[in-house]
Structure formats: structure tokens, C-alpha cells
N, C-alpha and C positions, 0 to 999 in steps of 0.2 A: 572668200572661199564661198562652197554654193550656199545660198540662203535656206536653212531649215526651217523658218517660221511660215507655217501655210497660209497663203493670201485667201484674204473672204472669197474670192472668184473660184478659187480650187473647192474650197470646202461646198459654194454654191453647187458647184457641176457634180461635184462628188454625192452632195445630199440627194440631187433630183436624178441622176441617173441610177443611181442606188435603189431608187423607187421609197426613199424616206423622206420622211416632212418635216421641216422645221416651222418656227412660229414666224420668225422672222430670217431675211436672206438680203445678203448684200446687194447693192443696183451692178451690174454687169457693164464694165468698159470695155470694148473690144481694144483697147490700147495693153492692159493688163496681160501678162503672161501667166496662162495656167501651169502651176506646176504640180511635181509629181507627190502624191500624199498617200497614207496608207488609212483605209477603212477598214474598220473591226469586220472580220471572218476571212482577214488573208494578212498574210506577210508583206506582199508584193506591194512596191509603189505604184501607182500608175496616175497616168494624168486623165484620163476619162470616167475610172472607178468604175468602171463595168463590174459589177458584183452579180456572182453566180447566188448568194445569200440573200432573202429579205432583212433588211436594216432598217431600223427607225431610229433617227437622230433627233434628239433636241437639244436646241442651242441655248447659249446664256442666257437669249432675250426670254427664251419660253421658259426657261426655269425662273426666272425673275419674276415674271406676270404670273405664274402660278402661285407667287406667295407665300412658296415652303420656305423653311429655314431649315430642315433636316431635308435631307433630300431621298430618305427613305419614303417621307409622306408621299413625294410624287413618283417614286416607283411604285407605289403599291395601288396608285390609279390607273395604272397602264393595263387596256386589256390582257395584255399578254400573262400577266400575274394573277395568281389564282389561290386562295385561301385554302390551300391542301396538305399533301403530306409535310410536315413541318412548318406549315404555315403561320403568320404571324396575325393575331387577331387582336382586337380590343380587349375582349373579355379575358384574355390571358396575359397581358400586359405586353402584347410586342413579343412573344415569345412562346415556350411550351410550358411554362413555369415559373414560378416564383423567383428560382435563380437564375430565369433567365429575362427575368423584366427590363425595358427597357432598348433591348436589342431590336435591331432593323434588319431584318434577312431577307434575301431574294429567293422566292419561289416562282420561276418561270414554269407556264402552263399547270399548276399545282402538283409537278412529279415530284417536289423534293427540294429542299435548300440545299441539301449536300449535290444535288445534279445542276445546280446552276452557278457558273464560273462568274467570278467578279474579278475583273481588271482594273488597273490604275495605269493611264497612259500605256495601255499594253501589257502590264504586267502583273502578275500576282500579287495578293496582298494579304500580310499576313491572316489567318482565320480567327474569328471571336468569340467562337462556339468550341470550346473545350469536347476533345475527340472530333471534331468534325472539320469539314472543309469550308463551312460556311462562312463569310467575309459579314461584320458587322457595318451597316451603311453608315451608321450614326457617328462610325470615327472618320467619316470622308467631308472635309469642310464646304461646305455647299456654294460658299461665295469664290471660291477658286475655281468651279467647275465650268470650263469653256463650253464643254459639249458633252453628251451621254450617249452613246450607238450602243443600241440594243439589236442581237441578230437571234435570228429562230434555227433550231437543228442543231444537232451535234458538230462541234467544233474542237474535237479532239485533235484530229490531223492538223491543225493550227496551233491550238493551244495546250494539248495535252490532257490529261486525265479531268474529269469531273465536267467539262463544258459537254453535255448528254442533252438536256431540252434548250440551252443556248448560252449566250454571254452578254454580260454587263459592262462596257467598257466606261469609266470615265474619262475623258481626256480633260487635263486641267489646263488653268491659264500659265503660259510660257511668256519670258522678257516683259515682264509687267512694270509700267514705269507710272508714278505717282503714286498718290494717296486716297484712298478710300476708307472711309468708315459710314457704318450702315446701324443703327440703332432704332429698333421697333417694340413694340409693347400690344398685347393681344388680350382678349380676354373671351368670355361668352356671354350671350345675352342674360344668361343667369348670374352674370356675377361672379362666374368662378373659371375653372381652366385657363387660370391666368399663366402666361407667359414672357419672358422677357428675353430678348437678343439681340448680342452686338458683337460685329465682325470688323476686324479693322486691318486693311492689306496695304503694303509698304512696298514699292518697288523702285530699283534703280539701276540704271546700267553705269558701268565703272572702264577703265583702261581705254578711253575714246571707242565705248561702242563694242569692246570687243568681250565684255564681260556684261551679266547682269544678275543681279539678286533680289528676291519676294520674298519678303517676310509675310504671314498670316497667322490672325490669333480669332478665335473665334470663342464667345461663351453665351451659352443657352441655359435658361432656367425654366422650367416647367412643373406647373403646380398639378397636384392632385385631381381626379374627379371622380367621386365614389359612386357607386349604382343607386344608393341611397338617396343624391342627389336628383336624381329622376324619378318622376312616379313610374313612368310607361318603364323604365329599366328596371326598377327595383321589384316590378310583378314578375312571380315564378308561372308563366304560363305554360300551359299542360295538357294533356287528353288524358281523362279517365274512363273508366268502364261503363257503356251506358247501361243501365240496370233494366231497362226495357228491351234490350237486346235478347232475340231469341235462338241465333245460331247465324251463318252463313247463309247469305242469299235468301235473307229475309225483308229485304229492303228497309232494313232500320239500321241505322248508323251502329259501328261498336264502340264507339266512344262518344264522348262529349267535351266539349272545350271548357276547361277552368280557368280563371282569370288570375287566381294567384294560389298555386298550389302549396301547401303547408304541410309537414311531418308532422304528426301527432302524437310521437312518440317523445318528443321533446321540445323545447323553446329555448330563445336566448334568454328571457329573464327569468327562467325557471319552472317546469312541470315537475308539481309535488303530490307524490301519493300518501294518502293517508287510509290506511284500514279503518273499514266501520263494522256496525255490528256483524255482518254477514262474512267477514273475512275467513276465508276457507283453512288458513294455515295455521291458525291459533295463534303460538307465540313466536312463531318464526318471524322474523323481522322480513318487510317486504323487500329490502334490499338483497333478499336471499331467497325469494319465492321462485320455485324452479319452471316457472312458466313464463312465456313473455306478458309485458304490462304495457299498456296503452293508454292514452287519456279518455276517462271515463268509462273504463272497464267496460268495453264493448264487445269481449269476444266470450261465448259459452262453452265452457269446458263439459266434459262429460260429469263432471260432480258440479257443474254451476258456474256463475262468475266469481271470479277470484274474491271480490266484497271490497272495494275501497272506491274513496273518493279521490278527484284531481283537483289541484288548486293553482295557481300562478300569480304573478306579481303583474299588475295593470301598467301597460309600458307608460299613459299618460299622465297617472298620478301616484304612481306606485304602492296602491294599494292591494291587500290580500283578499283574492276575489277566486270563486270558482272558474276554473278551465273551461272556455269554450270552443268546441269542435266548430267548424268550418260550416257552411250551408249545406255543403254536397259534399258526401264523402265515398270513397271506393275503397273498402275494406276498412281495417282498423288504424291503417295509418296515413294515409294520404286523404285530404280535403279541402275544399277551397274555402281559402279565409280560414279564419278562428285565430286561435292563440298559438298555433303551430309555428315552429322552426321553418322560416324561408331563407332558402341558400343563396339568393343574390346578394343579400345583405352585406356580405364581408369583403366583395370584390371589387376593383378598381376598373373603371372604365378608361381614364388615363393614368398610368402609372407615374408618380412623382419622378423628375429625373434633374439634375446638373453635369452640364457636358462643357467641357474647356479642350479646344484644338488648337495647336500651335505647328505651322508649318513654316520650312525654310528649304529653299530653293536655290540653286544657282548654277549657271554655265559659262564656262571661259572659251575664246577660241584659241587653243595653243598655235594653231596654224591654221592657212585657209582651208587646209582637207581635214582637219580636226578641231572637236570642241568635246570637252568633259565635261560633264553634269553632274550635280551630287542633290542630293535631297535628305530632309530630316524632319520627321514628323512626330509627335509626343499628341496623345490626345488619354483624356479622363473623363470616364462617362460612372457618375453615381445615381441608382435608382433604387427606389424601395416598393416594396408590395405587401401587400397583405393575403389571406387566405383563411380557408375555412381552419378550424382547430382541428388538433391532430389525435384529438379524444373527444370523443360524443360520451357523454352519460346517460345513455337511452335505453338500458337493457339488451341492446342488439349490439351495437359498436363497442360499449363501455360499461363498464359495472353501474348502478346508479349508485349515487352520493347518498349517504348515510347522515341524516339530518337529528340528532341525539335532544334529547329536552334539557338538555344545559347548556346547548349553542350558543353563542353570543349572537348568531348572524340571523336565528329564526324572524320572520317577518310577523309583525303586529299582527294577531290574530289566530296564528298557528298557536304558539304555545298553549292558549287556553282551551284551544281545540284540541290538542294533544292531553291535556290533562282530563278534560271529559271524557275521553275515550281511551283513558288509562294506558296511552303509549309512551314507549319511553323512547322511539325510533319511528323517522318515517323516512320516505325516500325520493332523491331529489333528481330529475333528467333535465340535463343543462348543458349546454353549451362550454366545454372547455376552454383552458388558456387558449388564446389566439394566436396562428402562426404567421411570421411576417419574415422576410427576406430584405437586407440592406445590402446592394451590390452594388460594389466599385472594380470596375476593368479599366485597366492604364493601357496603353499600346503606344511602342516606340518602333520605330522601324527608319532604317536608315539604306539609300540608295546610292552608289557611285558608279558611274559609267562614262560611255564616250561614245560619240556617233563621229563617222568622216567619210572619205573617199579614198579608195587607191584604184589608181587606172578608173576604169570607167564603171566601178562598181561602188555601191555605198555599203556599209556594213555598222553595227551597232552593238556594243558591248555593254554589260553592267553586270554588277554583284547587288546580291540585298540581302538586309537579315532583319526579320521582325519577330518583335515579340508582345504577347498580351498577358500580363498578370492580371488572375481575377480574384477579388477575395469577398466571398460570399458571408454573411452572417445572416443566420437565420436562426429565428425563435421559435423555441419549440417548449415543451413539457419535459422538466426534469421529474420521472416518473415517483423517484423512490419519495423526495421531499414533494412533490405535488400532492401525493397522498397522505404524507403525514402532514401538511398544512391544512388540508381538506378537515381533519379530524378536529374541532376546536372547543374549547373550552373559556370557562374564565377563572382568574385566579382572585387571590383574596381582594384585590383592588376593584375587582369588577371588570378586569381588563381581558378582551381577547386574549389567546395564548394557544398555542399546540398540547394538545393533551400528552402528546407523545415527548418526553423532556429530555429525549435522548440528545438532540441538537440542539444545544442554547440558540442557533443562530434561526431557527426555526420561527418563521411569520403566520400568524394563522390568517389562511386564505378565505375570505367571502365569496363563495361561487353565486349567489342570488343576486340577479338584476345587475349585472355588472359592476359591482360593488367593490372587489378585491381593491385592495391599497396597492399602490405603486412599489412598496416596500414586500407585499406578498407577493406580488407577481414576476418581481426580481427574484425572489426565494424559490418558487417554484417552478419558474423557466428556467431556460439556461441557453447560450448562446452559442451555436454551433459554430465553428470556422469551416468553410470548405474553400480550401485554396486550388485555384487551376493555374495552369500556366501555358500557352501553346509560342512555341518559335518556329521560324520556317527561314531557310536558307535558299537563297538562289543565286544561280549562276548561268549566265546566257551569252553568246554568240550568235549574230543573226547577219548574212549577208545576201543583199538582192542585187539584181540588174538585169543585163539582156545576156540571154546565151548566145544569141545570134540574131538575125534579120532574115526575114523573107520579103517577098513582094509584097506579102499581105500586111509587115508590120515586125515588131520587133518578139521574140519568144524571151518572156520575163521569166524572173525565175526568183525563188528565195530558200536558203539552206540556212541549218545552224545547227548547233550543239547545246542543250541545256542539264541544267543539273538543280536536283531539289531536294532538299531535304526538311523533313516533318517531324516535328516531336510535339508531344502533348502528355499533358497529366492532371488528372481531378483527384483529388487527395480530400475526402469528406474530414470531418471533425473525428478524433477517434473515440468518441463516447458513442459514434454509430458500428464502430468495429463487431463489439460483444457479441458472442455466440457460446453455445453450450456444446458439449461432446458431441452432441448430434447433428451439428451443424446448425442449427436452427438459434435464430437471432434473439438475444436477451432482452431487447424490446428497454433496454436503460430508458429511452426519452422517446416521446410521442413521435417522431419522425419515423420510430422504427418499430412502432407498437401495433400489432394486428387486432384483428378480432377478439383472439384467444392467444393463448400463449404458443399455440402451435403455428399460430400464423405470422407471429412476430418475423422481421428480417434482420438483416444487418447490411453493411454497405462496408465495398472495399476500396482501395484506390486503383485507380486506373492511369496506366503508365506506357507508355512505348513510342516507338519512333519506327520511321522507312525512311530511303531514300530513291530516288528515282533518275536515271540517266538517260536522256532521250537524245534522238537523231532525228531531224526531220527536214522535208524538203516540199517544195510547191512550185510548179510551173505552169505558165498560161502562155496558150497557142492558138495564134491566130490560124482560122482555117478556111472562112470566105469572106468575100467581101463585093461589094458594087454589085451584086446580082439582084434581078426581080427578087423581091422580098428579102432579100437578106443584103441588107446594109453591111453587116458584118456576122462572123458568128466567131466566136471563142470559145475553147476549149481549155479547162483548168483540172488538175490533178493534183491531189497533196497526199503525204504520205509521212508518217511518224513512227518510228519504233521507240519503245519504252523497255526500259528493263528494271521491274521495282524490286527490290532487296526481300520483299514478303513474298509477291505473288508470281514474281518472274516476268518473262517478255512478253509485250503484246505489240501488234501492228494496227493501227488505225489509220484509215484513209477518206479522201473525198474526192469526187470527181461532180465535173459541173459544166454547163452549158450556158453561153450569155448571148442571145440571139437579138441584135437588133433588126427588126424586121423593115424598119422604112416608117415614114409617114409617123415621126416621133411616135412610136410604137416599139417597144421591147420584150423579149419573154426570157426567162432563165428558169434553169433546172439545176438542180442537185440533189446527190446521193450520198450522204458521209455513215461510216460506221464509227460511233464514239464508244467510250469507255468510262467507268468510274472504279477505280480502285477502292477495295474496303478502306474505311478509315481508322482510326486508332481503338474508339471505343469499339466498333464492331469486331477489330482484329483481338486484343488484348483486355479485353473485360474479365476480371479474374472470377475465378468460381464463387457463386454463393448459394445459399440455400435458403428455402423457406416454404410453408406448407400453402396448399392450394386447393381451389376447388376444382375437381374436372369430371368430365363426361364420359366413362368409359363405353367405347361403342361396343363390347363385347359383352357388358351385362345383359342379361337376358331380355329385359325390354327396351333395349336400345337396338337391338340388333336387327328391327324393321323400320328404325325413327327416319333412315334417308332412303327413302322408297329404290332412288337411282342407283344407290349403291349397295341394295339389303342382299344380292346374291353374294356378291365380292365378299361383302362382308361376312356372312355367314361363314364361306368356304375357308377366309383366311384365319378367323378366329379358330377354325376346329384344327387348321394347320397349327396353331399356337397351341393345339391340348386343351382347350376350353370348350365347354359343353354348351348346348343350347339353353339351358337352365342354370349357368353360371352368374353367381351374385357377386356383384362387385365390390370391395370396400369403398372404392370412390363414389358410389350412390350413396353413403352413409357418412361421411366426414371428408377432411381435409387428406390430400396425398403430398409429398413432399417433392419440392419442384428444383430441379438443381439448374444454374443459371450459369453461363460463363461465354467468353467471347471465342471467337474460332479464327486460329489462324491457317486455316485449309481453304478460306473462303477465297474464290478467283474474282477479278474484274467482272464487275456486270456488262453488257452488251449494249447498245443502243444502233437502231438503224431509223436513218431520217432522210425524208424525201420532201423536197419543197419544188411546188411548180408555180410560178408566176408570171404577169403580164403587168406591164408598165407604159404609162402614157404621157409623154413631158413634151407638152407642143411650147411651152416657153416657161419664162422664171414665174410666170403668175399663175401656172396652174399645172399640178400635177397630180398623177394618180397610181395607186399600184395595189393589185389584187394576186394573193399570194394563198395557194393551199400546202397546208403543210402535214405531215404525219411522222409519228415519233414512236417507236415501238422500243420497249426495254426488255430484253430477256433475261434470264439467270439473275433479275433483281436481287439484292440482298434484303431480304425480310427476316424479322423473329417472327415465327410462326408459334403461337399459345401452347400450352399442355393439351388442351383439348383436341386441337388441332394434329398435334404430333399423333397422337393415339389415333385417331381417325384416318390420316394420311397412311399410316401403318397397315391397315385392312381393307382401306376402301377402293384400292388400286384392283387391277385382273390379277395381280400375285401380290405375295407382302413384300412390303417396301423395304429394303434394308438400309436407305437412308433416314427413314422414320422409328423403323422398330430398332434399331441399336440404340435409340435414344430413349428407348423404354425396357426397367428390370422389372420383372413379375417373381413373385415367391412359387415356391413350387404349385401351390395351388392355385395360382393364378392371379391374385392379389398384387395391385401395384405397389412395388417400394419403393420408386423413384421415378420423374419424367425428368428428361433433359432436354432446357430448351437454350438455345443460342441461334445468333444470326446464320443464316444460311443462302444459296443460290437456289432460289425456286421460286420467284415469283415474277409475274409478268404485267408491267404497266403498259399502257398504251393512250395515246390521244391524237386526236386529227382535228383541223378544222379550217376556216378560212380568215385572214386578215385583210382589211380594207385600209388604205390610207390614202389621204388626199389632200391638198391645198390648194384654195382659190382665194385671188387677191385682185383686187383693182382699185386703180383710183376714182375719187369722187370730186368731186366740185370744191367740196372743201375737207379736204383730208383724202384718208386711205382705209378700205374696209378688207380684211381677211378673214376666212374660213379655213380650220384644219379639223381633219377629223382622223381618228385614229379609232378603230371597231374590230372587233375579233367575234365569229362564229365556229363555237365549240360544237363539233358535230359527235366526236365519240371522245369517252373517255373510259377506259376499261382498268380496273385493279384485279386482279388473281394473286392470291396471296399462294395458291397451290393449283397451279394448273392441271395436274394431274389428276387432282380430287374428282372429275367429272363432273362439277355442280354447273347450273345453269350460269352464263355470263351475263350480268347485268351493265348495261351502257348506262355508266352514270353521267353522263352529261345531260344536261336540262334538270337534274337535283338542284337542291338548295345550295348544296356545297359548290356546283359548278353551273352554273346558270348559261345558257347557251350563246346570249347574247350579252357583249359589252361595249361601252362606246364612250370614250372620251372627245367633246365637241369644244372647241374653242372659237370664239365671235371677238376678232379685235381691229378697235377702230384707233387711228392714230389722225390726230391733227395739230400739227406744229409741234407745241409744247405739251400736249397733253395726250396720253395714251390709255385707253380705258378696255378690258379685256373680260369676257364672260365664259368661263370654262364650266361645261357641264358634265356630269356623269353619271352615263345610264346603265343601269341593270336591267336587262330583260326580266319578265316573268319565268317562274320556273316550278316543278315540281317538288311538293315539300316533303314526299317521299314516296320515290317509285316501285319501294319494295310493297307497298301495302295496297292492298284492295281498293276500287272505289267506293266500296260499303264501309270502311274501317274508320273514316272520319266524318264528322257530321257534314250534311248536306249543302248548308252555307258557308262553309271552307271550302270544300272541293279539293281537297290536299293541293292547294295552287298558293303560289306565293308572289303576289301582283307586282309589276315593274316598277322602278324604284328610280329617280333622277333627283340629283342635289344640283345646284348651282352657284358657283364662286364668284364672286366681281374684284376685280382690281383696276383700280386708279391709278396710275402715276401720272404727276406734273413737275415738268423741268422747271422748277421755280427761278432758276439762274443757270450761268455755266456749270456751278459747281454744287448746285441744289438741288437734291430730286425727292420731293414729299408724295408718299403714295397712303393709301388707304385700300384694304381687302377687307371682305364681308365673306363667309365660307356659308355655304349653305344657308343663303339670304332668304330662302322660303321656310326657312325652319321645320324641315321635313324629319318626320319621326320614324325610327325606325319600324319593321313589320310587326305587329301587334300577334308574334307568335312565340312558340319554344324556341329557345336557342339563337332567335334572332333579334329579340327586343334590347337585348343588350349592344349590339352592335357588333359587326365585326369589319372585314377589309371592305364590303359590299355596302355597309350599311352604317348611315352616322347617329350615334348615341348622343352625342354632345349637344347637337342643335347648332341655332346660330352662332358665329362667333365674329369680332370682329379684331383687325388688325392695323395698327399705324405707324408709322415710321418715317424716317428722314435717312438722305444717304447722301453724303457730301463727299464730293470729291475733288482734288487739286493737282 
């Protein structure tokens, strides 16, 4: 039968002519026959792999030398991956919050994880994020990856919806024979960030080579790293108003840099308010004072100061002492240093996780022209993350805690002070019960299919079903029990008990200095159980071959049918469902508690499904060859029609030219139209309501707030019957916001252009330069309530798309504002990618270099293009540095291989929206360039044993000393130097 295994020489040719690079390639021998293979971006099998789409290829050796054990860690180092919309960061534990801790999601070009398609062996993988299409890369076994192929630009015509910004395709090893065991251990130079990894792979042929099966298992354990373990990460860098500033254009910076911003309205140990002789409110407890309170009584009201002293508990020795403000303060809340609350103290730089993967694959040659295959996988990932408390007792976000004279938890020194001042009660501002999430996700996926030949055509068919079950256990405050436990007294035996005896199980809660007992924490807290389920069912049939032949070569084609069904559900804990007759959340638990009863929220289940039936075809036609400056010129066209059960039919297409100029120089150009269909969350999110703060553009003082839209705003507000003297209720309180899904959403559309040059003179040198441009229109976005109000009136005329979402009373006051996902935004990005490889033999060994670099020219995000607001190019801002590069230098001599991998992030502007005078002159509104170096050494100790050592960030480079960056992210390492040692045994 036909040999479906891809030879090394075929892969090498494919990679070089595609303009991609790998770390290592096989030596070519003219005796080997180059077979037809498929490269990501096309369904057509071809022998020369001329590709019109830029393709980056990382082979198994490059992956091995990178030292990663989770393939997501390697993907995030590639310049095409940007920490943008929906991106993953160290600050939020590789996800968008506590409930997504431990996930590894692809975000090509920073345009959203939902717009990057992940494939495994050219097939979709069940999503790992509820309501979304994003795939969790932590579910893919790194040791089984043969190579990774990444293409830039829309590929919906080839692979269907969601391939908007590009595709990442993981090609897994096939027909493995032997036994591999790989064990390693790593930790940081600080003695933390410990990790253990073990992978076992066993494969064997059977039935005289007609069949093969491969079994693989991986176990990984990663320890936590808290921000408190790194002094530079635990500091809360910020900028505060400069008191010397006299106004714009005065040559004086508007702000000053502060090293450690703290909030003087509370502290983790406790900020205690003790009225003194000047207390203005008489017998009224300070916990009920009708004015805001801050440390050291800083505000002069018309009646004077409130009249209180503030104390805290010393973090070092636990003594009761006066509260100290920071060295420099801006207003009553924010100071540099002091005893106030520091927000980074609750976050993880690395979330702890345990990961187990099992994969079984087999194939069997039923006949010379038919092979069947099957794959079964199971994965379980457990992770944990902590966050800030759901309730802050600081007189702003939550009530002050009342400490009564008979409380058993009064610190030593406070009771005598209260008795001296004849006080029966003082106030406590403190951080409430901490929040956390314990996440478990299980993935099961089964694939069955076949590939073969009939006549001169190849075909493949498969069916696949995958399911991910997520159980998220979130710790938060059970409000009724929590406040009951806070009010403590003593019984006759002198034991701390709850003053309210209505619940015999109540355990008194000590909120001071984090001294609550485990029993009190268990009583006052509650574990909410959120259940998530994602299901995906696929069926596909593809045929490819030649439609005919011309004097220039064959006309190749591929065509097929596909069916896909997506189901998703996200069921919060029933305790979060509660709401009153007005649709406002009851706030039973801290997770749903707002700053006031009116701002409480509630959660609702999100469930939905849709299916897609698709028909597609692709043709490659040779146009010219063997002419001056035209060694060959091929034309490609692809089209796909998709019938979505919710959004209806859509047609996507791709066209491209591949021009081999000669002299080893090639050129390629492609244009594609791609789509992304709305996901389950966007379509089916149920209605919910809660109070929120909005800015009403028709309020008298807001009519001219936006100079560019002032004339339109005045005219349209008048058309709504609102005078220029109108006073809006939104300016003096909260307004009801109604949020829901939108089943009228349409697929968003993306147009992608790529133009490139390749130079491949030999297997030892290749270079590819590609320009790419992606524009997404009618992008699905959720516009907040203020934007809804402004978009209603800021255009040339009233915009019914937004005005219909606003309900006003007869007097003009806002009754509610509707917020949901709509097709309104425009996102675009463009840039240039450069990839190259150079290798040469030395007298002793071989030296090779590989570079993968990207320049970001434009990055635009318009939530509402109709608004008329100036467009800001975000390229070069700190979130989107213009230049990123990954450079590898590898030396190989006999049994020794050593590699240095360097990750470079170019300099950027900290905030492009700020004037040159806004920041201190020594800062210059700049983020310096940043480079880290990773070292890996492999030694082949024997035919069966390889030992290896890796040092990541061996220069121990710290992240930038700037706000939002000093805790690290995809670009900047917050952990520091780490070591890994391991051994691989094969036979």
C-alpha cells in the first residue's frame, strides 16, 4: 500500500520551501524519494510544499531543546503570540481569573483566544474554556508532539470558523516503536517554583508491521510562587499626582513615581478607628458615621475633622500601635508605603497545578489501500489560585467592622484605651475572608477514522467526540454567617462565642491580624461549586488528488464535507442565583456582593448549542514555468460554505500565488476572507440585572464633554425631548443595567493579506520575510452602559442600534440600560515577520542559528467605529511592543548538544495616550527593551540514556520596575533564574 508515513527529507523540503524554520533537519540523500505531504494551511498533498501562506515549523528536536514540559510555555515565547484580548498572563495565573487558573490559551497577534484556531493532526480539538472555542494547550502531551506548524492569517476557507488570525497545528508522533521514559525536576534559584515531570511512551508494531499502537502518559506537578516571595513583584509601583504641578504645559511633570502604593483606608492586619475628645458625632458609633473615614483623620469637612485616632497591628511583632501613613500621599487614600493595604500580596506569580495526560493511538492496514486509525485521550488538570477578598471593610467597599468593648479579640492595649475614652465600640477596616478557586478539568476525546486510496485519489474520513468537564470550587464569604460570626463576645468560661445565639454552630471570627481560626473560616465561608461542560462532535470526509494535468504540471485539488456540533454549559452555584422582585441580586455570598445593596449582582446558568454543516474545496493550478524570472508560478483558490444552525450560511474564501522567481528566491501572496461565529456565551448568556454607574451624555454638564461630538450630542438629546438644562439621575447614583446574550449576532468577518519573499539556497540556510495585515469588522464586542448611551446620541443622527437599549422615564431619567454582545467593533493589526536559519560545520562539531522575529506596525481596537473618536495605534504601547524576537544558537559535537535560546522584547511606550509631561522626566514614558537567555545542554551518555540540564533566565533578569509589569507577564519573567535537570531513557 501507499506509505502514509512522512519521510524526513519530505519534511525538510516542506519546511524550507514554505519559508519556515526548524531547529534541526535531516541530511538529504538523493536516493530518497520525496513523498507528498500536507502542511498546515492547505488540504492539498504536495511534493514541493510551495505554500502561499507564511508557515512557522518547530520540530521535535527544537521543542526538546527548548526545555518546556508544557507546550503552552513554548507557544507563548513565539513573537506571533501577544498578551492581548483574552490573553494569558502570569498575573492572573494563565487565564482570565481565578476560575481559569492553569489554562494555556493561544492568542495569535493579540486579537483574542477565540480567534485563534488550534488543531491536532489537522483536526479540531475539544475546547477547554466554557462558552468559548479556545483550546487548552495543557491538555496536549508535549512528548508526543512531532512538530508544530503555525500559520498567519485567516484560514476559514481551509479549516472553518475561528481561524481568523491564524492556526496552530500540533502534529503528533505516529508509528512509534520502543520505550521512552523522561523524568526531570526543576526549581528556582530562590528554592521555590519546584516542578516534577514524568512522561512514559511505549509503542509497538503488530501483525507483521500492518499495525502499530502507541501508549503515552504524562504527570506534571508545579508548585506555587506567590508575589510575596519576590520583593520586586510584591511592590505596588504607581504614579501619584505631583503637588508641584501647576497645570498643562508648565514644564512640571503631572505625576511622581511611587515605589509602593498603599491604600490608607484599610490594611491586611487591621486599621482601627478610635474616636477621641474631638469626635464630632457624639454618641453615634464611628461605624455609623455618615462621612468617609481614612487613616489619621485627614479630611477637613465644613464642621472640621471627624475626630478620631487610628491604630494597627505591627506586622513584625504583633503589637498594637499608631497607624503610620506613607512617606508621600496623594489625597486621603493613596500613599507611598506606610501601613495601608498593598494589593499584590494576594496574587500568585505561578499557580500550583497537577496535570495527568493519557493518550492511546493505533492504526491498522486493512488492505493495501486502506488504513484505519483510532485515538483515545484522557487528561486531568487540577490548579489552585487565590485572589483578593470578596469583601473589604473600608467604609467604601464594605462596612466597618464593629469591635465592642467585650470582644475577646481586642488587641492588647486597645481595651484600656477604649475604657479611658469611655467607648463601648470602635471601628475596624480590614481585608475580609480571602477568596480562592480550586479548579479541576477533565478532558476525554475519542477519534476513529481511516485513510486510503481509490483510483488516483487519496481520502481521509473520521469521526470524533470530545468532552471537557470542569469543577470549580470557589471559596467566598457566606454573608449572613460571616457577619454573625464577626460580632463576638465571651461566655461564662471566658471563651470567644457569637453574640447571636440563633445558630448553635456559629464560631466567633477574629478579623484582626489574620487570626481567624480554621473553624471560624469554615463557618463564615462557603465553597461554591461551579460546573462546566463542553462537548464537541465532528465528522469529516476529505478527498484530494489531481483533477488533470497540463504541460506545466498537475492541477491539484482537495474537497470535502464536515459536520460539527458544539455544546457548552456553565452552571454557577445556586447560592449565586438569588435576586429580589426588581431583579437585583440578593448578595447572599461575597462573590455577588456589591458596594451597596443596589449594586449586588446575581449569576445564572449559561447553556446552549449549535451545529455547523460545511462544504469546501481547494484547487492549485500551475500557470507558468521555465521562463526568465519565473521558475514557476502557481495559483491557489479555496472556498468553504458553512451553514450554522444559529447564524445561517456564510461563504469564506482564499486566493494566493506562489512565484518561484529562480536563483533560490521565491515570492508568495495570499488574500483570505475568514469568519468567526459567535460562541455559546455570546449567544445564550441569560438575562441578569444589577446597578451600575453610568455617565449620561445628555446631562447638562456632559453635552460638550466630547468636543468632536458636541454638536451631534446636543441635537440628538434634543430629539429625545431633553433640554440643555436636563439633570440626569445617572449623575447622582447608580442605574439598573440589564445584561444578556444575543441570538441575533452575526459572524464577524476578517480580511487577511500576506506578502512574502523566501530565499532557500541550501539546507544550511533559509530566510523568509512576510508582511501580514489582518482587519476584523463587525467584531463581536460587549459595549458598556456609558458607551451605549453615548453611541445613541453622538452620531450624525440617533442610532437605533443603541437607543433601543436605553429606557427613559417621561422626565428623561434612565430606567435601565441594556448591555449585550453586538457586532460593532473593528480590530486590525499588521506587521512583518522574519524567519531564518543558518548552519555550518566546524572542525569540531556543527553550529546553527535560528531566528524568529516580528515587527508590529499597527494594532487598532475600535469598540465602536461610528463614534467618531480619534483612532489610536496601540502598536508600540507596553501591551503591544513593536519588536519581539526568539533567537536560538545551537552547538552539536558528537554526543553533546548545547543551545542558548534568547527572547527579546523591544522597547515600548508605557502609555501612548499620555502627554510627554504626564510622567516624571526620568521615566520618559518608556519601557526599556528586555532580553532573557535560556541554556540547555543534552549529553548522550549511552545509546539508551540522555541526561540534560537547563537554566532558564540564567542572567536572573528582573521584570521592569513599573506599574503592571513588575509582577511579570508573557513578555517579562517574574520568577528569575530556574534550573531543571533530567534523564531520558530509551530502548
